[in-house]
PyMOL CGO cylinders between C-alpha atoms (Angstrom):
from pymol import cmd
from pymol.cgo import CYLINDER

trace = [
    CYLINDER, -56.78, -9.91, -14.78, -58.52, -6.60, -14.15, 0.3, 1, 1, 1, 1, 1, 1,
    CYLINDER, -58.52, -6.60, -14.15, -61.60, -7.87, -15.98, 0.3, 1, 1, 1, 1, 1, 1,
    CYLINDER, -61.60, -7.87, -15.98, -61.65, -11.04, -13.89, 0.3, 1, 1, 1, 1, 1, 1,
    CYLINDER, -61.65, -11.04, -13.89, -61.33, -9.02, -10.69, 0.3, 1, 1, 1, 1, 1, 1,
    CYLINDER, -61.33, -9.02, -10.69, -64.16, -6.77, -11.81, 0.3, 1, 1, 1, 1, 1, 1,
    CYLINDER, -64.16, -6.77, -11.81, -66.43, -9.73, -12.54, 0.3, 1, 1, 1, 1, 1, 1,
    CYLINDER, -66.43, -9.73, -12.54, -65.67, -11.30, -9.18, 0.3, 1, 1, 1, 1, 1, 1,
    CYLINDER, -65.67, -11.30, -9.18, -66.35, -8.00, -7.41, 0.3, 1, 1, 1, 1, 1, 1,
    CYLINDER, -66.35, -8.00, -7.41, -69.65, -7.64, -9.27, 0.3, 1, 1, 1, 1, 1, 1,
    CYLINDER, -69.65, -7.64, -9.27, -70.70, -11.14, -8.28, 0.3, 1, 1, 1, 1, 1, 1,
    CYLINDER, -70.70, -11.14, -8.28, -69.70, -10.54, -4.67, 0.3, 1, 1, 1, 1, 1, 1,
    CYLINDER, -69.70, -10.54, -4.67, -71.76, -7.36, -4.59, 0.3, 1, 1, 1, 1, 1, 1,
    CYLINDER, -71.76, -7.36, -4.59, -74.82, -9.17, -5.97, 0.3, 1, 1, 1, 1, 1, 1,
    CYLINDER, -74.82, -9.17, -5.97, -74.36, -11.98, -3.47, 0.3, 1, 1, 1, 1, 1, 1,
    CYLINDER, -74.36, -11.98, -3.47, -74.08, -9.52, -0.56, 0.3, 1, 1, 1, 1, 1, 1,
    CYLINDER, -74.08, -9.52, -0.56, -77.24, -7.56, -1.35, 0.3, 1, 1, 1, 1, 1, 1,
    CYLINDER, -77.24, -7.56, -1.35, -79.07, -7.03, 1.92, 0.3, 1, 1, 1, 1, 1, 1,
    CYLINDER, -79.07, -7.03, 1.92, -82.64, -8.01, 2.57, 0.3, 1, 1, 1, 1, 1, 1,
    CYLINDER, -82.64, -8.01, 2.57, -84.96, -5.14, 1.65, 0.3, 1, 1, 1, 1, 1, 1,
    CYLINDER, -84.96, -5.14, 1.65, -87.57, -3.75, 4.05, 0.3, 1, 1, 1, 1, 1, 1,
    CYLINDER, -87.57, -3.75, 4.05, -90.07, -1.29, 2.58, 0.3, 1, 1, 1, 1, 1, 1,
    CYLINDER, -90.07, -1.29, 2.58, -92.45, 0.67, 4.82, 0.3, 1, 1, 1, 1, 1, 1,
    CYLINDER, -92.45, 0.67, 4.82, -95.44, 2.46, 3.25, 0.3, 1, 1, 1, 1, 1, 1,
    CYLINDER, -95.44, 2.46, 3.25, -98.34, 4.38, 4.75, 0.3, 1, 1, 1, 1, 1, 1,
    CYLINDER, -98.34, 4.38, 4.75, -101.32, 6.31, 3.46, 0.3, 1, 1, 1, 1, 1, 1,
    CYLINDER, -101.32, 6.31, 3.46, -104.59, 7.80, 4.62, 0.3, 1, 1, 1, 1, 1, 1,
    CYLINDER, -104.59, 7.80, 4.62, -107.60, 5.48, 5.06, 0.3, 1, 1, 1, 1, 1, 1,
    CYLINDER, -107.60, 5.48, 5.06, -110.73, 5.72, 7.16, 0.3, 1, 1, 1, 1, 1, 1,
    CYLINDER, -110.73, 5.72, 7.16, -111.87, 2.25, 6.04, 0.3, 1, 1, 1, 1, 1, 1,
    CYLINDER, -111.87, 2.25, 6.04, -113.25, 0.00, 8.73, 0.3, 1, 1, 1, 1, 1, 1,
    CYLINDER, -113.25, 0.00, 8.73, -112.55, -3.68, 9.47, 0.3, 1, 1, 1, 1, 1, 1,
    CYLINDER, -112.55, -3.68, 9.47, -112.47, -5.86, 6.35, 0.3, 1, 1, 1, 1, 1, 1,
    CYLINDER, -112.47, -5.86, 6.35, -114.04, -9.27, 5.79, 0.3, 1, 1, 1, 1, 1, 1,
    CYLINDER, -114.04, -9.27, 5.79, -111.02, -11.00, 4.22, 0.3, 1, 1, 1, 1, 1, 1,
    CYLINDER, -111.02, -11.00, 4.22, -107.25, -10.82, 4.01, 0.3, 1, 1, 1, 1, 1, 1,
    CYLINDER, -107.25, -10.82, 4.01, -107.58, -9.96, 0.33, 0.3, 1, 1, 1, 1, 1, 1,
    CYLINDER, -107.58, -9.96, 0.33, -109.88, -7.05, 1.16, 0.3, 1, 1, 1, 1, 1, 1,
    CYLINDER, -109.88, -7.05, 1.16, -107.26, -5.60, 3.50, 0.3, 1, 1, 1, 1, 1, 1,
    CYLINDER, -107.26, -5.60, 3.50, -104.68, -5.93, 0.76, 0.3, 1, 1, 1, 1, 1, 1,
    CYLINDER, -104.68, -5.93, 0.76, -106.86, -4.11, -1.77, 0.3, 1, 1, 1, 1, 1, 1,
    CYLINDER, -106.86, -4.11, -1.77, -107.86, -1.27, 0.59, 0.3, 1, 1, 1, 1, 1, 1,
    CYLINDER, -107.86, -1.27, 0.59, -104.30, -0.66, 1.79, 0.3, 1, 1, 1, 1, 1, 1,
    CYLINDER, -104.30, -0.66, 1.79, -102.79, -0.87, -1.70, 0.3, 1, 1, 1, 1, 1, 1,
    CYLINDER, -102.79, -0.87, -1.70, -105.19, 1.84, -2.85, 0.3, 1, 1, 1, 1, 1, 1,
    CYLINDER, -105.19, 1.84, -2.85, -104.35, 4.05, 0.14, 0.3, 1, 1, 1, 1, 1, 1,
    CYLINDER, -104.35, 4.05, 0.14, -100.55, 3.84, -0.14, 0.3, 1, 1, 1, 1, 1, 1,
    CYLINDER, -100.55, 3.84, -0.14, -100.67, 4.43, -3.90, 0.3, 1, 1, 1, 1, 1, 1,
    CYLINDER, -100.67, 4.43, -3.90, -101.52, 8.09, -3.14, 0.3, 1, 1, 1, 1, 1, 1,
    CYLINDER, -101.52, 8.09, -3.14, -100.22, 8.59, 0.42, 0.3, 1, 1, 1, 1, 1, 1,
    CYLINDER, -100.22, 8.59, 0.42, -100.77, 12.33, 0.90, 0.3, 1, 1, 1, 1, 1, 1,
    CYLINDER, -100.77, 12.33, 0.90, -99.11, 14.66, 3.39, 0.3, 1, 1, 1, 1, 1, 1,
    CYLINDER, -99.11, 14.66, 3.39, -97.93, 13.03, 6.61, 0.3, 1, 1, 1, 1, 1, 1,
    CYLINDER, -97.93, 13.03, 6.61, -97.57, 9.60, 4.99, 0.3, 1, 1, 1, 1, 1, 1,
    CYLINDER, -97.57, 9.60, 4.99, -95.00, 8.11, 2.63, 0.3, 1, 1, 1, 1, 1, 1,
    CYLINDER, -95.00, 8.11, 2.63, -92.75, 5.27, 1.55, 0.3, 1, 1, 1, 1, 1, 1,
    CYLINDER, -92.75, 5.27, 1.55, -89.17, 4.47, 2.56, 0.3, 1, 1, 1, 1, 1, 1,
    CYLINDER, -89.17, 4.47, 2.56, -86.77, 1.62, 3.19, 0.3, 1, 1, 1, 1, 1, 1,
    CYLINDER, -86.77, 1.62, 3.19, -85.84, 0.91, 6.80, 0.3, 1, 1, 1, 1, 1, 1,
    CYLINDER, -85.84, 0.91, 6.80, -82.87, -0.84, 8.39, 0.3, 1, 1, 1, 1, 1, 1,
    CYLINDER, -82.87, -0.84, 8.39, -84.68, -2.80, 11.09, 0.3, 1, 1, 1, 1, 1, 1,
    CYLINDER, -84.68, -2.80, 11.09, -88.34, -3.56, 11.69, 0.3, 1, 1, 1, 1, 1, 1,
    CYLINDER, -88.34, -3.56, 11.69, -88.46, -2.72, 15.37, 0.3, 1, 1, 1, 1, 1, 1,
    CYLINDER, -88.46, -2.72, 15.37, -90.64, -0.05, 17.03, 0.3, 1, 1, 1, 1, 1, 1,
    CYLINDER, -90.64, -0.05, 17.03, -91.76, 1.36, 13.68, 0.3, 1, 1, 1, 1, 1, 1,
    CYLINDER, -91.76, 1.36, 13.68, -94.69, 3.78, 13.31, 0.3, 1, 1, 1, 1, 1, 1,
    CYLINDER, -94.69, 3.78, 13.31, -95.99, 6.36, 10.86, 0.3, 1, 1, 1, 1, 1, 1,
    CYLINDER, -95.99, 6.36, 10.86, -95.14, 9.12, 13.33, 0.3, 1, 1, 1, 1, 1, 1,
    CYLINDER, -95.14, 9.12, 13.33, -91.58, 7.94, 13.94, 0.3, 1, 1, 1, 1, 1, 1,
    CYLINDER, -91.58, 7.94, 13.94, -90.77, 7.52, 10.24, 0.3, 1, 1, 1, 1, 1, 1,
    CYLINDER, -90.77, 7.52, 10.24, -92.73, 10.30, 8.53, 0.3, 1, 1, 1, 1, 1, 1,
    CYLINDER, -92.73, 10.30, 8.53, -93.64, 12.56, 11.45, 0.3, 1, 1, 1, 1, 1, 1,
    CYLINDER, -93.64, 12.56, 11.45, -97.23, 12.48, 10.26, 0.3, 1, 1, 1, 1, 1, 1,
    CYLINDER, -97.23, 12.48, 10.26, -100.67, 11.60, 11.47, 0.3, 1, 1, 1, 1, 1, 1,
    CYLINDER, -100.67, 11.60, 11.47, -101.37, 8.97, 14.10, 0.3, 1, 1, 1, 1, 1, 1,
    CYLINDER, -101.37, 8.97, 14.10, -105.00, 8.45, 13.02, 0.3, 1, 1, 1, 1, 1, 1,
    CYLINDER, -105.00, 8.45, 13.02, -106.57, 6.79, 9.98, 0.3, 1, 1, 1, 1, 1, 1,
    CYLINDER, -106.57, 6.79, 9.98, -103.35, 5.14, 8.82, 0.3, 1, 1, 1, 1, 1, 1,
    CYLINDER, -103.35, 5.14, 8.82, -103.10, 2.37, 6.23, 0.3, 1, 1, 1, 1, 1, 1,
    CYLINDER, -103.10, 2.37, 6.23, -99.91, 0.32, 6.55, 0.3, 1, 1, 1, 1, 1, 1,
    CYLINDER, -99.91, 0.32, 6.55, -98.07, -1.80, 4.02, 0.3, 1, 1, 1, 1, 1, 1,
    CYLINDER, -98.07, -1.80, 4.02, -94.78, -3.38, 4.99, 0.3, 1, 1, 1, 1, 1, 1,
    CYLINDER, -94.78, -3.38, 4.99, -92.84, -5.52, 2.50, 0.3, 1, 1, 1, 1, 1, 1,
    CYLINDER, -92.84, -5.52, 2.50, -89.85, -7.63, 3.50, 0.3, 1, 1, 1, 1, 1, 1,
    CYLINDER, -89.85, -7.63, 3.50, -87.85, -9.35, 0.77, 0.3, 1, 1, 1, 1, 1, 1,
    CYLINDER, -87.85, -9.35, 0.77, -85.51, -11.94, 2.25, 0.3, 1, 1, 1, 1, 1, 1,
    CYLINDER, -85.51, -11.94, 2.25, -83.51, -15.02, 1.35, 0.3, 1, 1, 1, 1, 1, 1,
    CYLINDER, -83.51, -15.02, 1.35, -83.35, -18.44, 3.01, 0.3, 1, 1, 1, 1, 1, 1,
    CYLINDER, -83.35, -18.44, 3.01, -80.15, -20.44, 2.68, 0.3, 1, 1, 1, 1, 1, 1,
    CYLINDER, -80.15, -20.44, 2.68, -80.21, -24.23, 2.50, 0.3, 1, 1, 1, 1, 1, 1,
    CYLINDER, -80.21, -24.23, 2.50, -79.25, -24.64, 6.14, 0.3, 1, 1, 1, 1, 1, 1,
    CYLINDER, -79.25, -24.64, 6.14, -82.04, -22.25, 7.18, 0.3, 1, 1, 1, 1, 1, 1,
    CYLINDER, -82.04, -22.25, 7.18, -84.85, -24.02, 5.34, 0.3, 1, 1, 1, 1, 1, 1,
    CYLINDER, -84.85, -24.02, 5.34, -87.50, -25.79, 7.38, 0.3, 1, 1, 1, 1, 1, 1,
    CYLINDER, -87.50, -25.79, 7.38, -90.06, -24.75, 9.96, 0.3, 1, 1, 1, 1, 1, 1,
    CYLINDER, -90.06, -24.75, 9.96, -90.22, -21.02, 10.53, 0.3, 1, 1, 1, 1, 1, 1,
    CYLINDER, -90.22, -21.02, 10.53, -92.32, -18.97, 12.91, 0.3, 1, 1, 1, 1, 1, 1,
    CYLINDER, -92.32, -18.97, 12.91, -93.04, -15.35, 12.03, 0.3, 1, 1, 1, 1, 1, 1,
    CYLINDER, -93.04, -15.35, 12.03, -94.77, -12.94, 14.36, 0.3, 1, 1, 1, 1, 1, 1,
    CYLINDER, -94.77, -12.94, 14.36, -95.83, -9.33, 13.94, 0.3, 1, 1, 1, 1, 1, 1,
    CYLINDER, -95.83, -9.33, 13.94, -96.55, -7.05, 16.86, 0.3, 1, 1, 1, 1, 1, 1,
    CYLINDER, -96.55, -7.05, 16.86, -98.86, -4.44, 15.35, 0.3, 1, 1, 1, 1, 1, 1,
    CYLINDER, -98.86, -4.44, 15.35, -101.11, -1.52, 16.22, 0.3, 1, 1, 1, 1, 1, 1,
    CYLINDER, -101.11, -1.52, 16.22, -104.02, -2.14, 13.85, 0.3, 1, 1, 1, 1, 1, 1,
    CYLINDER, -104.02, -2.14, 13.85, -107.21, -0.85, 15.46, 0.3, 1, 1, 1, 1, 1, 1,
    CYLINDER, -107.21, -0.85, 15.46, -109.19, -2.06, 12.44, 0.3, 1, 1, 1, 1, 1, 1,
    CYLINDER, -109.19, -2.06, 12.44, -107.32, -5.29, 11.84, 0.3, 1, 1, 1, 1, 1, 1,
    CYLINDER, -107.32, -5.29, 11.84, -105.03, -6.49, 9.08, 0.3, 1, 1, 1, 1, 1, 1,
    CYLINDER, -105.03, -6.49, 9.08, -103.50, -9.44, 7.25, 0.3, 1, 1, 1, 1, 1, 1,
    CYLINDER, -103.50, -9.44, 7.25, -100.16, -11.04, 6.34, 0.3, 1, 1, 1, 1, 1, 1,
    CYLINDER, -100.16, -11.04, 6.34, -99.16, -12.57, 3.02, 0.3, 1, 1, 1, 1, 1, 1,
    CYLINDER, -99.16, -12.57, 3.02, -96.16, -14.80, 2.34, 0.3, 1, 1, 1, 1, 1, 1,
    CYLINDER, -96.16, -14.80, 2.34, -95.20, -15.06, -1.32, 0.3, 1, 1, 1, 1, 1, 1,
    CYLINDER, -95.20, -15.06, -1.32, -98.64, -13.79, -2.31, 0.3, 1, 1, 1, 1, 1, 1,
    CYLINDER, -98.64, -13.79, -2.31, -100.62, -16.21, -0.15, 0.3, 1, 1, 1, 1, 1, 1,
    CYLINDER, -100.62, -16.21, -0.15, -102.57, -15.09, 2.94, 0.3, 1, 1, 1, 1, 1, 1,
    CYLINDER, -102.57, -15.09, 2.94, -101.16, -16.72, 6.08, 0.3, 1, 1, 1, 1, 1, 1,
    CYLINDER, -101.16, -16.72, 6.08, -102.73, -14.61, 8.86, 0.3, 1, 1, 1, 1, 1, 1,
    CYLINDER, -102.73, -14.61, 8.86, -105.83, -12.43, 9.15, 0.3, 1, 1, 1, 1, 1, 1,
    CYLINDER, -105.83, -12.43, 9.15, -107.70, -10.69, 11.94, 0.3, 1, 1, 1, 1, 1, 1,
    CYLINDER, -107.70, -10.69, 11.94, -110.35, -7.94, 11.72, 0.3, 1, 1, 1, 1, 1, 1,
    CYLINDER, -110.35, -7.94, 11.72, -110.50, -7.10, 15.41, 0.3, 1, 1, 1, 1, 1, 1,
    CYLINDER, -110.50, -7.10, 15.41, -108.71, -4.35, 17.34, 0.3, 1, 1, 1, 1, 1, 1,
    CYLINDER, -108.71, -4.35, 17.34, -105.03, -5.31, 17.71, 0.3, 1, 1, 1, 1, 1, 1,
    CYLINDER, -105.03, -5.31, 17.71, -102.62, -3.50, 20.01, 0.3, 1, 1, 1, 1, 1, 1,
    CYLINDER, -102.62, -3.50, 20.01, -99.29, -5.22, 20.53, 0.3, 1, 1, 1, 1, 1, 1,
    CYLINDER, -99.29, -5.22, 20.53, -98.14, -2.75, 23.23, 0.3, 1, 1, 1, 1, 1, 1,
    CYLINDER, -98.14, -2.75, 23.23, -94.57, -4.07, 23.24, 0.3, 1, 1, 1, 1, 1, 1,
    CYLINDER, -94.57, -4.07, 23.24, -95.17, -7.64, 24.39, 0.3, 1, 1, 1, 1, 1, 1,
    CYLINDER, -95.17, -7.64, 24.39, -96.41, -11.00, 23.15, 0.3, 1, 1, 1, 1, 1, 1,
    CYLINDER, -96.41, -11.00, 23.15, -98.46, -11.96, 26.21, 0.3, 1, 1, 1, 1, 1, 1,
    CYLINDER, -98.46, -11.96, 26.21, -101.87, -11.86, 24.49, 0.3, 1, 1, 1, 1, 1, 1,
    CYLINDER, -101.87, -11.86, 24.49, -102.11, -13.87, 21.23, 0.3, 1, 1, 1, 1, 1, 1,
    CYLINDER, -102.11, -13.87, 21.23, -105.21, -11.93, 20.14, 0.3, 1, 1, 1, 1, 1, 1,
    CYLINDER, -105.21, -11.93, 20.14, -103.13, -8.74, 19.91, 0.3, 1, 1, 1, 1, 1, 1,
    CYLINDER, -103.13, -8.74, 19.91, -100.51, -9.86, 17.40, 0.3, 1, 1, 1, 1, 1, 1,
    CYLINDER, -100.51, -9.86, 17.40, -100.07, -12.05, 14.32, 0.3, 1, 1, 1, 1, 1, 1,
    CYLINDER, -100.07, -12.05, 14.32, -98.15, -15.32, 14.47, 0.3, 1, 1, 1, 1, 1, 1,
    CYLINDER, -98.15, -15.32, 14.47, -97.92, -18.23, 12.06, 0.3, 1, 1, 1, 1, 1, 1,
    CYLINDER, -97.92, -18.23, 12.06, -95.62, -21.20, 11.51, 0.3, 1, 1, 1, 1, 1, 1,
    CYLINDER, -95.62, -21.20, 11.51, -94.87, -23.19, 8.39, 0.3, 1, 1, 1, 1, 1, 1,
    CYLINDER, -94.87, -23.19, 8.39, -92.25, -24.71, 6.16, 0.3, 1, 1, 1, 1, 1, 1,
    CYLINDER, -92.25, -24.71, 6.16, -90.18, -22.18, 4.24, 0.3, 1, 1, 1, 1, 1, 1,
    CYLINDER, -90.18, -22.18, 4.24, -87.95, -23.56, 1.51, 0.3, 1, 1, 1, 1, 1, 1,
    CYLINDER, -87.95, -23.56, 1.51, -84.52, -22.32, 0.47, 0.3, 1, 1, 1, 1, 1, 1,
    CYLINDER, -84.52, -22.32, 0.47, -84.70, -19.39, -1.92, 0.3, 1, 1, 1, 1, 1, 1,
    CYLINDER, -84.70, -19.39, -1.92, -86.09, -15.87, -2.01, 0.3, 1, 1, 1, 1, 1, 1,
    CYLINDER, -86.09, -15.87, -2.01, -89.36, -14.88, -0.34, 0.3, 1, 1, 1, 1, 1, 1,
    CYLINDER, -89.36, -14.88, -0.34, -91.58, -11.87, 0.17, 0.3, 1, 1, 1, 1, 1, 1,
    CYLINDER, -91.58, -11.87, 0.17, -93.48, -11.14, 3.38, 0.3, 1, 1, 1, 1, 1, 1,
    CYLINDER, -93.48, -11.14, 3.38, -96.17, -8.44, 3.18, 0.3, 1, 1, 1, 1, 1, 1,
    CYLINDER, -96.17, -8.44, 3.18, -98.09, -7.04, 6.16, 0.3, 1, 1, 1, 1, 1, 1,
    CYLINDER, -98.09, -7.04, 6.16, -101.23, -4.92, 5.66, 0.3, 1, 1, 1, 1, 1, 1,
    CYLINDER, -101.23, -4.92, 5.66, -103.15, -3.09, 8.37, 0.3, 1, 1, 1, 1, 1, 1,
    CYLINDER, -103.15, -3.09, 8.37, -105.54, -0.27, 9.24, 0.3, 1, 1, 1, 1, 1, 1,
    CYLINDER, -105.54, -0.27, 9.24, -105.24, 1.94, 12.31, 0.3, 1, 1, 1, 1, 1, 1,
    CYLINDER, -105.24, 1.94, 12.31, -107.88, 4.38, 13.52, 0.3, 1, 1, 1, 1, 1, 1,
    CYLINDER, -107.88, 4.38, 13.52, -106.12, 5.78, 16.62, 0.3, 1, 1, 1, 1, 1, 1,
    CYLINDER, -106.12, 5.78, 16.62, -103.44, 5.93, 17.86, 0.3, 1, 1, 1, 1, 1, 1,
    CYLINDER, -103.44, 5.93, 17.86, -100.43, 4.90, 15.79, 0.3, 1, 1, 1, 1, 1, 1,
    CYLINDER, -100.43, 4.90, 15.79, -97.97, 2.99, 18.01, 0.3, 1, 1, 1, 1, 1, 1,
    CYLINDER, -97.97, 2.99, 18.01, -94.70, 1.10, 17.54, 0.3, 1, 1, 1, 1, 1, 1,
    CYLINDER, -94.70, 1.10, 17.54, -94.66, -2.16, 15.58, 0.3, 1, 1, 1, 1, 1, 1,
    CYLINDER, -94.66, -2.16, 15.58, -92.26, -5.07, 15.22, 0.3, 1, 1, 1, 1, 1, 1,
    CYLINDER, -92.26, -5.07, 15.22, -91.87, -8.03, 12.82, 0.3, 1, 1, 1, 1, 1, 1,
    CYLINDER, -91.87, -8.03, 12.82, -89.72, -11.00, 13.85, 0.3, 1, 1, 1, 1, 1, 1,
    CYLINDER, -89.72, -11.00, 13.85, -88.74, -14.46, 12.60, 0.3, 1, 1, 1, 1, 1, 1,
    CYLINDER, -88.74, -14.46, 12.60, -87.48, -17.67, 14.20, 0.3, 1, 1, 1, 1, 1, 1,
    CYLINDER, -87.48, -17.67, 14.20, -86.18, -20.80, 12.46, 0.3, 1, 1, 1, 1, 1, 1,
    CYLINDER, -86.18, -20.80, 12.46, -84.90, -22.49, 15.59, 0.3, 1, 1, 1, 1, 1, 1,
    CYLINDER, -84.90, -22.49, 15.59, -82.42, -19.93, 16.85, 0.3, 1, 1, 1, 1, 1, 1,
    CYLINDER, -82.42, -19.93, 16.85, -84.77, -17.64, 18.76, 0.3, 1, 1, 1, 1, 1, 1,
    CYLINDER, -84.77, -17.64, 18.76, -86.80, -14.66, 17.62, 0.3, 1, 1, 1, 1, 1, 1,
    CYLINDER, -86.80, -14.66, 17.62, -85.08, -11.68, 16.09, 0.3, 1, 1, 1, 1, 1, 1,
    CYLINDER, -85.08, -11.68, 16.09, -86.38, -8.67, 14.20, 0.3, 1, 1, 1, 1, 1, 1,
    CYLINDER, -86.38, -8.67, 14.20, -86.08, -8.53, 10.44, 0.3, 1, 1, 1, 1, 1, 1,
    CYLINDER, -86.08, -8.53, 10.44, -83.27, -6.20, 9.45, 0.3, 1, 1, 1, 1, 1, 1,
    CYLINDER, -83.27, -6.20, 9.45, -81.36, -5.40, 6.29, 0.3, 1, 1, 1, 1, 1, 1,
    CYLINDER, -81.36, -5.40, 6.29, -78.16, -7.12, 7.43, 0.3, 1, 1, 1, 1, 1, 1,
    CYLINDER, -78.16, -7.12, 7.43, -79.57, -10.64, 7.72, 0.3, 1, 1, 1, 1, 1, 1,
    CYLINDER, -79.57, -10.64, 7.72, -81.38, -13.11, 5.46, 0.3, 1, 1, 1, 1, 1, 1,
    CYLINDER, -81.38, -13.11, 5.46, -79.72, -11.82, 2.32, 0.3, 1, 1, 1, 1, 1, 1,
    CYLINDER, -79.72, -11.82, 2.32, -81.36, -12.72, -1.00, 0.3, 1, 1, 1, 1, 1, 1,
    CYLINDER, -81.36, -12.72, -1.00, -80.10, -15.96, -2.50, 0.3, 1, 1, 1, 1, 1, 1,
    CYLINDER, -80.10, -15.96, -2.50, -78.39, -15.48, -5.90, 0.3, 1, 1, 1, 1, 1, 1,
    CYLINDER, -78.39, -15.48, -5.90, -80.47, -16.96, -8.69, 0.3, 1, 1, 1, 1, 1, 1,
    CYLINDER, -80.47, -16.96, -8.69, -78.93, -19.74, -10.86, 0.3, 1, 1, 1, 1, 1, 1,
    CYLINDER, -78.93, -19.74, -10.86, -78.73, -17.21, -13.70, 0.3, 1, 1, 1, 1, 1, 1,
    CYLINDER, -78.73, -17.21, -13.70, -76.30, -15.15, -11.63, 0.3, 1, 1, 1, 1, 1, 1,
    CYLINDER, -76.30, -15.15, -11.63, -73.88, -18.06, -11.35, 0.3, 1, 1, 1, 1, 1, 1,
    CYLINDER, -73.88, -18.06, -11.35, -74.30, -18.83, -15.05, 0.3, 1, 1, 1, 1, 1, 1,
    CYLINDER, -74.30, -18.83, -15.05, -73.46, -15.25, -16.01, 0.3, 1, 1, 1, 1, 1, 1,
    CYLINDER, -73.46, -15.25, -16.01, -70.38, -15.28, -13.80, 0.3, 1, 1, 1, 1, 1, 1,
    CYLINDER, -70.38, -15.28, -13.80, -69.11, -18.55, -15.29, 0.3, 1, 1, 1, 1, 1, 1,
    CYLINDER, -69.11, -18.55, -15.29, -69.80, -17.32, -18.82, 0.3, 1, 1, 1, 1, 1, 1,
    CYLINDER, -69.80, -17.32, -18.82, -67.95, -14.10, -18.13, 0.3, 1, 1, 1, 1, 1, 1,
    CYLINDER, -67.95, -14.10, -18.13, -64.98, -15.87, -16.61, 0.3, 1, 1, 1, 1, 1, 1,
    CYLINDER, -64.98, -15.87, -16.61, -64.89, -18.25, -19.59, 0.3, 1, 1, 1, 1, 1, 1,
    CYLINDER, -64.89, -18.25, -19.59, -64.87, -15.35, -22.06, 0.3, 1, 1, 1, 1, 1, 1,
    CYLINDER, -64.87, -15.35, -22.06, -62.09, -13.58, -20.15, 0.3, 1, 1, 1, 1, 1, 1,
    CYLINDER, -62.09, -13.58, -20.15, -60.11, -16.83, -20.06, 0.3, 1, 1, 1, 1, 1, 1,
    CYLINDER, -60.11, -16.83, -20.06, -60.37, -17.23, -23.83, 0.3, 1, 1, 1, 1, 1, 1,
    CYLINDER, -60.37, -17.23, -23.83, -59.19, -13.66, -24.37, 0.3, 1, 1, 1, 1, 1, 1,
    CYLINDER, -59.19, -13.66, -24.37, -56.25, -14.25, -22.06, 0.3, 1, 1, 1, 1, 1, 1,
    CYLINDER, -56.25, -14.25, -22.06, -55.23, -17.42, -23.93, 0.3, 1, 1, 1, 1, 1, 1,
    CYLINDER, -55.23, -17.42, -23.93, -55.44, -15.66, -27.31, 0.3, 1, 1, 1, 1, 1, 1,
    CYLINDER, -55.44, -15.66, -27.31, -53.28, -12.84, -26.00, 0.3, 1, 1, 1, 1, 1, 1,
    CYLINDER, -53.28, -12.84, -26.00, -50.67, -15.31, -24.79, 0.3, 1, 1, 1, 1, 1, 1,
    CYLINDER, -50.67, -15.31, -24.79, -50.68, -17.07, -28.17, 0.3, 1, 1, 1, 1, 1, 1,
    CYLINDER, -50.68, -17.07, -28.17, -50.06, -13.79, -30.02, 0.3, 1, 1, 1, 1, 1, 1,
    CYLINDER, -50.06, -13.79, -30.02, -47.20, -12.91, -27.72, 0.3, 1, 1, 1, 1, 1, 1,
    CYLINDER, -47.20, -12.91, -27.72, -45.66, -16.31, -28.35, 0.3, 1, 1, 1, 1, 1, 1,
]
cmd.load_cgo(trace, "trace")
């Protein structure tokens, strides 16, 4: 019985894993880029060796985030990479709208599951509101049930301000946070649980037969 309880607890823990939000920054004086892929390449190179005043960490909620507020570092020449790993349950699948209020003086791009979905190489300053569409990213599309990865890249010359990334699948916009949109367990997880329970059941039956 203890083994069964342990397996169930392990499965519950895997099922309850929170969505993961990674925030990375590095130094870059690169200017506006011609494509979404170019932003990705420039930023990836910058955050690979962040330097003093920059870094990488996981955050609880993507709301009013900046290099200064997280790492206490520079507010100029900042390369940003934000990665959000999240799960979509069956009842959440369908048309989603995702928007990112950013402070990217040299533009940036957004990728969903490795595909570019938004790109702008002009000066973007969200400034805490969504009144001007030219100052933030927004895209809509069908998102299927399962696990997904949203990646936001950007370049800021001056001055690093608060940023926000939100989603809406028909229930109003809310910021991504690590307590919602939990990853969906893969079929292999269920298979392992069932196999483990079956093995424990066989052991239990054998023990009962020996006692008899």
